[in-house]
N, C-alpha and C positions, 0 to 999 in steps of 0.2 A: 414700949419695945414692941418691936415687928416679930410676931408668932413664927417661928423657923417649924415646918412641917417636916415630919421624920421622912414620910414618902416622898414629898417634892425638895425636899433641900439637901436630903442626906442620904437617901436610900442609893439613889442613881451612881454618887460618887461612891459610895461603898462597894455596891456591885462592880465600879467602873474597875476599882483596885482588885477585885478578888479574882476576875477575868483576864485581867492582866497578869497577877501573878501565877493564878494556875496553867496560864500559855506558856508563860516564862518558863515554868517550872516541868511541866510536862514535854516543852520545846527541846529542852537541854536536862532530858532527865536522867542520862548518866553521871552527870554532876550533882545533882540533889541523893539520887537514889542509888549509886553504885562507887560513889567516892571518888570519881573521874576528873580528871582535867582537860581542858580542850588540848589537841596538839596545833598549834597554830606557827607555822615557819618563821615569820618575821618575828616572834616575841621569845620562838629559842633562840636565834640569831642575837637579838637584843640581848637577852639573859645571858651570852656568852661575852659579848662586847662591854656589858656591864661588871663583869663578875667583879673585877679588880675595884670597881667602886662600891659595890654591894659588900665585899667582904672587908673592906677600910671601913664602913659605917657600922658592919655588925663589930666590929672587932672593939672599935675606938668611940662610936657612936659620933662621929662627925662627918663632916662631908670633904670627900677628897678634891673635888672639880676638876680634876685632871686625870684623863682617862689614859695610862700609858700602855696600856693591852690593845690599842687598835692605830694602824698608822703610823707608828713609832711613836704616838701621843698626840693628844688634840684637847681639849676642852672637853669638861664633862656636862656641860649644861644640856646637849640636846641626847645624850646617852643616858646618863642615870645621875639628878642632882635633885634631893631634898627640898624643898623652899618651905619658909614657915607659914603656909597658907592653909596650915592646919583650920580652923574654922572655915573654908568654903569646903574642905575634905567633910567634916562633921554634916557639912547642909548637903552633901551627895549623898552620904552614908542614909541619913534620913527620910530624902526622897526615892531612895532604891530600896528601902526598908531593909538594908544591910545585907542585899543578896550578896553572892559572891562576883567577884571580878572575874572575870570581863563581861558576862552574860547579864549581869545588872544594868550596862547598858544597853540592851533592849529594853528591857523595862522601864528604862527611864524616858525612852524614846516613846514607849507607849502613853505614860505619864504626862511629858511635856506636850506634846502632840495632843492630847486628849484636852488638857487646860488650854491650850491654843487655841482649840475649835469651841470651847465653851467662850472664852472671850470674843470669839466672833460670832456669838449666839446661836451654838449649831446646839439643838435638844442633844443632853446628854447620853440618850441610848444609840443615837446617832453618830454622837462623835467617838463612842467605843469602836464604832466600825473603821471611820477615819483613821483612828490611832494604831489599830491593829494593822491597816494598811502601810501605813509609815515603815511601822518597827519591823513587819515581815516582810517586806521589798526585798526580795534576792540583792538587791545594793548593799542592804544593812547586812545580810545575813553572809555574804560570799566576802565581805570587809572582814568582818569577823573572824570567819573560817580562815583567811589570810591573815591573820593577827595583827590587824590595821585598827588596835583597840584605841589608840588617840584619835583615830580619826572618826571613828562609831560613836564616841564619845562627845567630841564636841558637835556632831550633826545629830547628837539623841539632846541638845541643848538648843538646838536652833530654835526649833517651836515654841519654847518657853521663854526666848528675848523677843519674838516675834509677839508674844502674847502679851507682856508687858508694855510694847510699844503700842499694843492697838488699845489696850487698855486705856491708857495714855490720851490718844486721840479718842478715844469714847467715853470722854468725861469722868475717867477716874486717874486724876495726873497723879494723886499719892501714892495709889495702890499700886499705878503703872511704874511709878518711879521706881519702888522698892523692889517689885517683879525684875524689872528690868535689869537694875543694878546686879540684884541677886543671880538671875540667869546669865547675864553676860559673863559674872565672876565664874560662875561655872562651865561656862564655854571654855572661856580663855585656860582654866585650870586645867583642860585637857592637851593643850599646847600643840594645835594642829593649825598653823596658822593659813593654810592653804583652805581647809574649810570656813575659817574666819573670813577669807577674803571673800567666799560665796555668798557668805553671811552678810557680808557690806551689801553683796551687790543686790541684794534680795531686799534688805532694808532703805537700800538707796532706793530701789524702784518703787517701795512701797510709800517711802517721803514723796517722791515725783509725785504721785497718784493724789497724794491729799495736797499737796500744794497746788495742783490742778485744779482738784475739786474746790478748794480754797478761794482760790481765784473767782471762779465760775459763781460760787455762792457768796461773795464777798464777807469772807471771816480768816482775810490772812491774819490778823492780830490773835485770834484764837489760836491759830496752827505754830505762829512763833511764840505761845505763852506755854505750849505744849513742848516746844523743841527746846524750851528752857528748862526745864524740869528732867529732859531727857539727856541733854549734854553732861549734867553733873552729875547722872546714874551711870553714864559711860564711863567717866572720870572715874567716880568711885570703883567701877567694876577694873577699870584700868591699874587702879591702885594695888588692887590685890594679885595683880599681874604683872607689878612694878618689875620687881627682880628679873624675873624669868625673860621679860620683852626686852631690857635693857640690856642684858647678857645674851640673846638671840641676834637685836639689832647688832651688837657691838661685835659677836663671833660673826655675822655674816657677811662684813667685808671682808672679812678675811677667809671665807668657806668658796665653796664651788659657786655659792650664790652670787658670792663678789665679783669686782673687776678684776681681770687680770693685768697686771703689770706689763706683761709680753707682748712683746711684735711678735707673734707667733704662726707658725707653719700651721697648715690644715689641721695638722695630729694634735695640735693644742688647743684648747677651750678658750679663746679669747671674746673679748668685749664683757659685758656687763651681765650677770644672771646667767643661767646654764646655756650649753649649747642648743641649738634651735632643733637638728636633728633628734637628740635624745628629748627634751621636751616632747616632741610629736613621736614617738616611737610609738606612743600606744593611742592611736587616734581610730575614732568609730570608721567605718565605712558609710556609705551615704544613708544606706537602706540598716544597718545595725540598729538606730533605735526603734527598728520594729519589733526587735526581742520585748521592748514592754510591755506588748500587745500576745506575741507569741514566743516562748521561751526559746523554741528550736527553730526561730526562722533560720537562723545560721548555723542550724545543729547542733545547739549547745557548746559544752565549754571543750575548749583545745585538748583538756586533758583525758577526755572522754574517747578512748579507741572502739571502734567498731571489731575489729578482730576479737575482744572479749568475750561478745555475744554471740554464743554459737548459732543463734537464729537469724544472726545479720546475713545479707549477703556477700559483704565483704570476706568474713568467715568461710562463708562456703564456696567462693571464689578462689581463695587462698587454698584452703584444704585441697580444692579438687586438682591441683598442679601437682600434689604428691610430692614436690621438692621443699625439704626443710631448709633449706638455704636460702630460697626463693622466699617462702613463706617469713622467714626472721627478717629478710632485707624489707620485704615490701609492707608489715605489719605497721612498721611507723608511719606509713602513710595513711593509715585509716583512721584519723582523727575526725570526729564527727564535724566538728567544727571545719566550715569552708570559708569563713571572713577574711580578712586583711590581717588581724593583730595577731604580735608573734604568742601572746598568752593572755586567754580571760575566758570569762564564764559570762552568761549573758544575765543582764541587768533588767529584771521584767518585774515589773509596776503590778502586773495584774489585770487580767480582762476586764471584771468587774470594776476596777479603776477606772482602766482609759473609759469604759463608756460612762462612768458617772463624769469624770472630767469633762466628756463631748456635751456631755447634761447641763453641765455647770457653766459652760463657754455658750450654751442656750439661754439657761435661764436666770445665773447670776446678775448681780448690781455688774452694770458696765464699766463701773472704776475697777473691781476686782477682776474683771476679767482682762480688761487693756493692761493690768498689772501683772498677773499670773501667766497670761499666756502669752506675752511679750516678752519676759526672764525666761519660759519653758523655749520659746523659738529661740532666742539668743544662746538658752545651753546648750540645746541640743548643736544649734552650726559650732559653735565653740569646740563640743566635742569632737567633728569631725575632724579636727587638727590639719593633718597635713592635705587633707582630701577636700579641703575649704581652704586654699593659700590667702583667696584675695582678702578674708576678715581675718582669720586665726595670724597670718604672718603680721599683717598691720597690726592686732593686739599684741602680738609679740613685742616687735619695737616698739610700740608708743604707750600701749597702757601700762599703767606705774604698778609695778611688781609682779605682772603678769609672766615675766620672763624667771620669776624665780621657781616656780613650780611645776614638778613634771606629770605625767598621767593626764592629759587635757580630759580622760572621759569621766574624773571625778567630778569635773563641772554639773553630769548630770545630777547631781543631789538636789540642784534646783530643783530640777524637772519631777523629783520623787517627792519634795516638801512641797511643790504648786499643785499636782495633780488631786491629791486626796483634797487637800485645803477648799479647791474651787469647786472640785464635785461634790463634796457635802454640802457647799455655798448653794449650789444650784439646785441640789436634793432638797435642801430644806426651803426654796423658793417654790419649789414643782408642789411639796407636800402642801406649804400654805395656802396655794392658789387651788390647789384639787386637778384632776384629772380631767378638766375641761375638753371637748373638742378641739380648742386650740393649742392646748398644751399636748395632747395626744400627737397632733401633727410634729409639732417640734419634738415629741419623744420617740416619734418614728424616724425623723430626721439621725436623732443620735444613735439609735438602733442600725440604722443604713450606713451610719460612716463608722462603726465597730464593727458590728457583726456581719455586716456586706462587705467590709474588708476580709474577716474570717472566710466567708462562704467564696469569693473570687480565689481567694487563695487556695483552696480545697479545690475549686474545680480546675483552675488555671496553674495551679503552684508547681506545677512541671517547667515551663517557662525559663525557669534561671539555670545556670551553667552547672551550681553543685559543685565545682571545681577551682580550686587554688589556681594560680598562678601557675605555681610550681609542680602542679597535678597534671597538667596536661600533657605530658609527655608520659605518662605511665600508661603501661598496656592496654589497649581496648576495654580488656575483659576486668580488668581492676577498676577502671574509671566509669563503666557502667554498672558495675556494682555499688561503688561510692553512691555514684549518681541516686542508684535505686534509693538505698539506705538515707540519706540525705532529704532525699525527696519524702521517703515516709515520714521521718520525723518531722517536717515540717509541716504535712497535711495532718497527721494527728495530732499536733500542736493547737492546730487552725480548726478544726474540730473541738477539740476540747474546750479552747477560750470561747468559741460560738457560743456552746454549751452551757456556760456560766454567764455569758451576756443575755443569751436569750430567757433564763431564769429571774433574773432580775428585770428585766424588762416587760415580763409577764407580768410580774408582782405590780409594777408601776402602773402598765398601761389598762389594767383589768381595775385599778383602784381597790387593790385589795385590801388596804388598810384602812378603806372605809367598812370592808365588808368582815373583817375579823378584824381581833385587836391590834391596835397599832403595833402592840409592842412586841406581836410575834413577827409583824412585817420587820421591824427592826434586828430581832434575833436572825432572822432568815436571814437578812441582807449582810448582818456581821457575820454568820455561820459561815453564808457560803463562801466568802471574802475571804476568811481565814483558811477554808479548805483549798483554794483556788492556790494562795500564796505557799502555805505549808508544805503543797505536795510538791512544787517546784523548787523549794527550799531544801527538800531533803534528797531530791538530786545531788546537790554539791555539798550536803552538811549531813552525815549519816555516822555511824558508829564507828567508821575509820577518821574519825574526826577527835576519837578522846583516846586519854590515855589513865592508867593507874597513876595515881599522885605519886607513889611511892618510886615510879621509875625515873631513872636520874638522866638529866638531859643529853648529858655527854659524858661515856665512860672511856678512859683514855686508852688508846690504843698501844701495843707494844711499843712501836717506833716513840709513839707519846710517852710513856713512862719509862724507857731509858732516856729520854731528852731531860726529864722530869728529875733525873738523879743528880744532875750538874745544880749546884747553887749557887754560883753566880749570878752577875746580872748581865742578860743578854737578850736579844732578841732571835724571834723564830721566823720563818717566811714558810708557807704553804700554797701548794698548786691547786688548794681547794678553794677556790673563791666564795668564801662565806668566812663567819664569824670563830669557826671552830677553832684555829689557833689561839684565839684571843682568850677562849675560856680558860687554857693552860698556860699560856706564854703571852709575854708581853711579843706583841706581832707586829712585823712590819706591814703588813698590809690589814686587812679589816670588814664589814659591814657595816655602813653607815651611808646614808644618801646626800650627806653633806661634809665630806673631809675639807682640809684647809688646802685653800688651790694652790698654792706653792707648793704642799706637798703631792697633789695628783698632777700638777704639770711634770714633778720629777719623776715621779711613778711610771708616767704614760711614755716621756722621750727618754728616761734613763735607766729607771731601775729594771725595765720589763727586758731591756736589751742586756743589762748586766744576768739578769738570772737566766736567759737563753745560750749567752756565751758561758756562762760557767755550766750549764749541763751539756753544751756541746765539747769542753773540754772534759768534762768529767767521762762523759761517755768514751772518749778517747783517749781518757787517763792522761791528759797533757795539764792538769791542771795549772796554774800558777796565780796563786793568791793574791799577787800584789796587783794584779790586771782587775781587780772586780771593787772598781772604787764607789760605787754606791753603795754597794753591799756591806761593805769592809766600814764605811764612815758612819752607817746605820746601825754597827756592833749587830749585824745579822751573825749570829753563831752558828746556826742550825738551818737546812734547809729541808724541809719534808717533800716527799712526792708520794705519789700511788693512792692505791684505793683502800678504803678498810683495812682491815686487819692485817693488810700485805703491805701498808705504806711503807714505806722506809725514809731514811734521812741521811744527809751528807752533811759533814764537820767542814766549816770555814775556819780555817786555822790564821786568814789572814785579819778576821774581825777585831778591829780595834779597840774593844771595851769602851765602857762608861765616859773616860776622858783621855786625852793624850796632848804634848805639845809636840809643834810643829817647826820646821826649819825654815818655810819660805812663805811669803803671800803674794797671790797674783792679783793684782788686782785690776778691774775692767769698768766699764763705765755705764751698764747697763745691765735690769733683771736678764733680758735676753741674751747676753754674751757672758753672764755669770751661769745661765744653766747651761749654757753650750761647751765653758770651760770646763765646768765641773766633771764632764765626762771623759774629758783630757787628764787630768793631772792625777797624781797617784795620791790620794786624799789622807794616806798613811804618813806621809809628811809635809804637805802641801795644802794652803789653803788658798779658795778664790773667795775674792772680796768686792762687793760693788762699791765703789768709790766713791756714787754718785750718792751712796746713800748713809755712809761710814767712813771716817777718817782711819786709813789702814796703819795702824801699828806697826814697827819694824822689829822683828823677833830676832833677839839673841839666842838662839837655839846653844843649852846645855845639854850635853848628852847623858849627864850624871840626874838630871830632872826626874820627878817623880809625880805621879798624880794617882790617886785611888780615891773610890766611892766608900764613902765611909757608913752612912745611912741614907734611906728614901724612903720616902712615901709618895703616895700620888701627887700630893700639890708640895714635896718638899726634897730635896737634893742636899748631901752634905759631903763635902768634898775636903781631903788633905793631901796639900801639894807642898812640893818641896823643890824650890831652882836655885841655883847661884847666880843667875841672870834675871833681866827683865825680860817674860817670854808669854808668847800666848799661846795658851789651852784651848782645843775645840773640843766640844762634848756632845756624846751622839743622842743630842735631845734637841726637839724641833724649838725653833725661834718663835716664838709667839709675843708680842707687847705688852698685851692687854693683859697685866697680872702679875706677870712674874718681875720679881727682882730679884738681884746679885748683891751679894755681900762678901767682902773681902774681912777677915777677922770684925767684923762688927759694921766695915763701914762700906756702905752703898756702892757699888760700880756698874757701868753702863753694860751692859748686855749688848756683844755686838753679833751681826750676823755674817755665816759665813757658808759656803757652799751650798748658798741658795736657801738652805732650809733649818741647818744648824745653830746654834748658840756657840759663844766664843767671849773669852774673856780676857782680857790683859792682866798676867800675874806679875808682881813685882817681885825681885829676887828675894830668899829668905823661906821660912816655914809659913803656910799659910792653912787658915780654917776657911774654906768656901763654902755657900751656905746659897741657894735657890729657894724661894718661896712663891707660890702661886696664892694671891690673895687680890684679886679683882676686886673693884669697888663695884661692881654691878651685883656682887654677893655681898660683900662688907657693908654695904650701905643700902643696896636694893632691897635685901633679904627683911632687916628689920620694918623698911618702910610697906614691903608685901604683908609683913604680921599684922601690923599697926592696923592697915587698910582692911583686912581680912576680918579683923574685928568689930571696925567699925559698922562694914557693911552687914553684920548680922543683927547688931542693935538699930541700922536703920532699916533693916526687912522688917524685924520684930515690931518696930514702931509704925511704919505705914501699914502694916495688917491689922496692928490693932487701933491706929487711927480710923481705918477706914471701916473697921466694923462697929466703932462708936458713932463714925456718922452718918451710917445706914440703920440704927436703931431706930 
C-alpha cells in the first residue's frame, strides 16, 4: 500500500480548506458575527413573487406548481418549486461545509477551482492563489450583491465539471466519470441554463483541443474511449435534473423565449426567443473589457455619484453655483461611470491575474493557450453585443439557443474562468524551468504587455473624452469637472494595477523562490492577489449590503392594509414595476424574466393602454367601468398607485370576478386578429375565440345563470355553477395547455381559450361542480426520475472514488 505523507498529501489540502473558510467568513463577517443577511434586490423580488408557493408549501407540505400571484398566474417551475433531488442538495452541503446560503457559493467557487487546478497538475499552494482569483473576482461578488444566486452557484461548479473531464482525459477515467457526473449534477441543480450554455462552450473548446491533439499524436481511439465514459456521466447528471429540465423546456415554448404566434407590429416581440434589442441592452463598449485590468477605467459603477464625494471636482463645481435648484438638477449627471451601459459595475479580474494570464500565453503548453485564449477572445467579442453587430447579430440569428438569453456581458464568465487557469499553467511552467535568461526575456514581455499598458494610461490617460454622449450638452464648468474626476479615477487605478503587477514581476524576475523558501513566494502571490481583489470588491460590497435577519422583506403600507381587508378573490395592479404587489396579492403584473409570451403580448399592446385610459378618466372623474375590458376580464379589482406610505388605490367595480357566463362569441381566424379584437369587445358580456385553434360553441345565455368560486389553491380551483341552458363560462385564469385539466362533475372537459389568454368551458344545463387541476407530467413523472437518479449518482460517485483509491494502493 502506498504510504501517505501528511506533509505532502494532506497538509496542503487542509490548509487550502482553512484558507478558503477563513476568507469566506471574514469577507462576509456580518453574516457570521452580527447575525445579518445579505440585501439582494433580485432575491427580495424573488421572495415576493414566490410567496404564494412558499406559503402553500409551509401550510401543506406539498408543491403548488402554479404561481397565482404574478402575471395573473403562470407555471411555478422558474418561480419556486422544490424537486426531489435531495441527494444532490446533500452533496452541496457537504462540499460547502454547510455554510449559509448564498455566501456558501463563493466558498464553493474556491473549492471547485482549487480541485480543477489540482487536476491540471498545479502545485497545491499555487492552486490556492488561483482559486482565490476565481472566487474573489468582482464578476462573482457583484453578481452575489445583485442577488444572482443561481448564476453564481452555477458558475461555482463549472471548474469542478472541467476537473472531472480533464481527469478522464488524463487517464483517470473512472474517477473522472464520478467527478464529472457529480459536478454536472450540482451545476444543473442551480438551474441557470445561461451559465450552462457558457459551460458547454468551454467544454466544446476543450474537446476540440483534445481531438486535434489526438489526430496529431495518432491516439483518436483513446479519446473516443474517454468520451464513451463521459457521455454516460453527462446522462446520469441530466437524470438528476430530468424533471426541472423537462418543465423548463416545456414552458420555454410558451414563454417569452418561445416563438410568438403573432404577425406582430414593431411594439410586439415577434420571432423565436427574445427581442434582439432587449438581449443587447447590456452590451460592453469596445474598450470596456479594460476594466478587467483597471477597475475604474470607465469610472466604476454608474450608481457611484461624484456629488456624494465632497472632495470631488464635481461636488465643488456644483456647490460653487450656490443655486440649490441647479444643484439638484445636475447632481444626477455626476455618475462616475461614463461608458455606454444603462446600469453596470466593473468586472475586475485582478491586475495580478491579468499579468499571470499573459505569462500563461507565453509559457503554458500550446494546446491550453489556443483553447483558453481563443475562448476568451470569442467571449470578449460576444460581450460587445450591439457594438460588434457583424458577429453578434449573426450569432443571435443562427447560433442555437443564443437568442434565449439576455445580458450578453455574462459571457465574460468564460474569461474569468480561463484567466486564472492559463495563468497558473504558465506560472507552473516558469517555476519548473526556472528564471533562465530566455525566460526572463519572456517575463519582460509579459510585464510590458500589462504593466506597460498601465504606465501608458498614467501618462496619456487624459486622451479620452470621459463624457457620455448625453453629457456633451452639459455646461462647460460641470463637464470639465466630470472629466477631471473621471480622469483621476482612471489614473489612480492604473497606478494601483501597475504596483501590483510590478510586485509579482520582481518576485519572479529575480528568482526569489530560489533565494527564499518557495512557500513564502506562494504566500506572497496569494496574499497580494487576495488584497488586490478584495479591496476592489469592497467598493461594491460593503456594510450597506447587509441587514438584520429579523427585518421584514416587505411591510404592508396603509393602502395595502386596506385592500387586505377584502377577503374575496381578486387581482391587483400596481404602478411599481417590481414584485412588491405579488407579496401581498394576486398581481396582474409581477417581476420575472420569462412570463408567458401571450400574456406579455396582451400586457404590452392592450393592458397598459387600458390602465392609462383608466387613470385619465379617473383624473377627469369620468370613470366608465365598462370600457376597461382587459382590466375587467383579469379580475383586477384594485389599482395601486403613488409612492411609499403615500400610496393610494382605486376600486374597479367593473372587475368580473373569478368566472362569468357570456352572451356572445366573436370568432376570428388568427391570433393576431384575436389580440386586436379583444381590445374592442365588452369582455363582461362577449368573448373572442380563434376559430383556427378551437371550435366555437354557441352560447345560450341565461340571465339567471350563476357560477361561483368555492375553493382555490395554487394548483386547484373549484367552482359551483347553475344554468338552465347550455352556456359558455369564462374564467379569469390564464390558459396554459401543459398540465391543466378540467372536469365537470368528475368528467373531463376540454379547456377552451378565449380573449387571447383566458380559459373557458362549455357548461351544460343544470347544477354542476367544476374543477381545474394542475398536475403536469413534467412534475408527476419527472420528479420520481429526478429522485431516483440523484441517489444513483451518489452511489456511483462513492463507488468511483473507492475504486480509484484501491487502484492506486
